[in-house]
N, C-alpha and C positions, 0 to 999 in steps of 0.2 A: 474783875470788877471790884470797885471799892465798896466798903460797907455803907458809905454815905450816899451812894448812887440812888437816883430816883427811878422808881419802876411804876409803869402804868399797867394795871390789870383789867382786861376786858373779859367778861364772863357771859357765855352764851348759855343761859339757864335752860333752854330747851334741849340742850345736848350734854349737860354736865349735871351730875348728881350733887345735891346739897351736902351730902356726906363727905365730899372730897375737898370742900373749901378749906377746912382747917389744915389739911396737909399741903394744899397749894400755897396758902399764905405762909406756912412754916418753911416750906422749901424756898420760896422767893426771899424770905427774910434773911437767908444766908448771904444774899448778894447785895442787898440794899433795902431802902425804905419803900414799901408799897404805898405811896402817898396818894395815888389815884386808883380807886377801886370802883368799878362800875359793872352792874349786872343788868343784862338785857332780857326782856321777855314781855309777854302780855300778862300783866299781873292780875287781870280780871279772871284768868283761867284757874281752875282748881288744881291743875297738875303742878303749879308753882307754889302752892301754899306752904310746902315744907321749907321753902327758901326764906320765908318771912323772918323767922327767928334768927337765921344765919346772917341776914342783912344787918340786923341790929347788933348782933354779937361781934361781927367783924368790921363794923363801920363801912359797909358797902352801900354805895348809892344806887338805888333801883332806877332804871331807865324804862319808862313805859313805851311799848310799841304795839299798837293795835294791828290786827291782821287785816290789812286792807284788801288783800287778794289771796285766794286759796292757791294760786299758781306761784306766787312769789313769797319768799321769806323776808318780810319787812324787817325782822330783827337783825338778820345778817347784813342787810343794806345799811341800817342805822349804825351798827357797830363799825362797819367799814368806813362810813363817813366820819364818825367821831375819831377813829384811829388816825385817819389821814389828816384830819384837822389838827389833832394834837402833835402829829409828826412835824408839822410846819409852824405851829404857834407856841409850843411849850418846850422847855428844856427837859427832855426825858432821856435817861441813860439806857433804859431797856424797856421793852414791851413784853407783855405776857398775855397770851390768848388761851382761854380755857374753853375748848370746843372740840367736838369730834367731827366737825363738818369740813369737808375739803374745799368749800367755797371760799375759805379764808386764805388759801394758799397764795393767791396773788398779793394779798395784803402783807403777808409775812415776807414774801420775796421783795416787795417794795420797801419795807422797813429795813431789811437787810442791806439793800442797795445804799442806804444812807450810813452804813457802818454801825448800825445800832443792833445790839444783841436782842434776840427774840426767844423767849421761853414759851414752850407749848405744853399744854396739859390736855389729855383726852383719853377716851376709852381705847381698849385694844383694837376695836373695830375701826379706828381712825385711819383714813386712807394714807398710804405711804408717802404720797406727794406732799401732804401737809406736814407730816412728821419730818421728812427730809429737809423741808424748807426752814425749819426752826434751828436755832443755834443749839438748843437742847430740848428734848421732848421726854416727858414723863407720863407713864400710864397712871390714870387716876385710880385704877383698881389697886395698885401698889400702895397708894396713899391711904386708901380706905382700909386696907388690911392692917396698916399701922394703927389706925384709929380704933379698930376693933380690939387691938391688943392693949388699948389704953395707954399708948405712948404718944407724946406730943410730936415726935419726929420719927421718921423711918429708922428702924434699928437694923442691925446686921442679922438677918434671918438666913442662915446658911442652908444651902441646898447641896446635895451630893456633887462632888467635883465633876462627875461624869456628865451632869446636866450642862455644864458650861463647855466642856470639851466637845460636846455634840452641836454646839451653836456655831455654825460655820461663819456666820457674819461677824460674831464677836471675836472668834479666833483670828480671822483675817484682819480685823481692825486693830487688835492688840499686836499682832505680828508686824503689821505695817508700821505702827507707832514705835515699836521697839527697834526695827531696822532703820528707821529714819532718824533716830535719836541716839543710837549706840555709839560708844567710843571704840577705840582700837582693840579693846579686850572683850567687846560684846556686851558691856554693861550700859544700861539706859537709865538715866535719872527719871524717876517716876513723875516729877513735876513737869519735865520736858515732854514726857509721853502724854501727860494730861493735856498740855497745851496743844500738842499735835492733834490729839483726838477731838478736842473742842473745835479746832479750826477745820476739821474735815468730816464731821458727822454731828448728828443730833443725839449722840449717846449720853446716857445717864446711868450710873451704877444703881440708882434707885429702882430701875426696871428689873434688876436682877436680885433685889432684896437687900442691897447694901447702901450705906450712906457714903462710902468712900471707894475710890478706885483701888486703893491699896488693899482694902478688905476683900474685894472681888478677886484680885490677882492672887492673894494668899489662898483663897478658897479653891482656885483653879488647880493649884499644885503643879503647874507646868513651868514655873519660873523659879530659879534660884534667887534668893533675896538677900541683899546686904544693906545694913543700916549704919550710916556714918554717925557715930556717937557724938562727934563734935558739932557737926552741922545739923544733925537730926534729919537728914535727908535719906530717902530710900532709893536704892537702885535695884534693878532686876535684870536677869539674863535668862534666856531660854535654856532649859535643862539640856536640850539636845544641841546646844551651840558648839560649833567647832570653828576654830580660827582658820 
C-alpha cells in the first residue's frame, strides 16, 4: 500500500477497549491516512464513558445506536450497513475493523472480494474465522502493552527463541514462504517472503512483539541471514538447508 492511501476505520466500542485506539491508529498510519474514523455504540450507557476523551483526542466520529432489541446487536447491524454503503459510494483503499465479534466475518469477506485490503484488530478471544478473513489481524493486547511502556508504536520486545520455535503455525508459515520464494541456492528475499505471507495469511509480527518481520526472524535463530550492502535488502536461508 502507498502512504497516501485512504483507510476507513470502524470501531465496535462494545468489543474494543478504549486503551487500544492509540495503537490501532498508529499501526494504520504506517499504511495510509485514516481519514474516516467512526466509533459505534450506545453512548447513553456508562460502560462507554471512557471512550469520550478518546473520540476527541483522535478525531473519531461517534455513531449513536440505541438497543432496540435485547436479542439483536443493533450496533453490529449499523456498522455493517455503513461499511457496505462506503464500499460502493466512496473511494477507499483499505478498510479496518476493530472488533472481537465474529459477526463481521461476512463483511470482511465481502470487502476482500472487491480486492480491497482489510485490517482487523481484536482481543485474543476473537474467533479464528474473523481473523483469517482479514488481510492482517493484530491483537489489541499487544498494542496496549506498548502503550503501558509509554511508546507510541510497538517496539521489538524480544521473547526467548524457543517460544517461536514451538509455534507450529508460525514455523509452517515461514517455511512455506521461504520454500516458495527461494532461489537455486536456498536463499529467499525477505521482501518476497513478506508479500507471500501477506497474500496467504492474516499474519502480523506485532502479535509476537515485533514491528518488523526481519526482527522476528532474527529472534527465531533458525535462519542464516545475509544483507546486501548495496541494495540494503535482506535474504534468509534455513540453517538446516541442504541443496
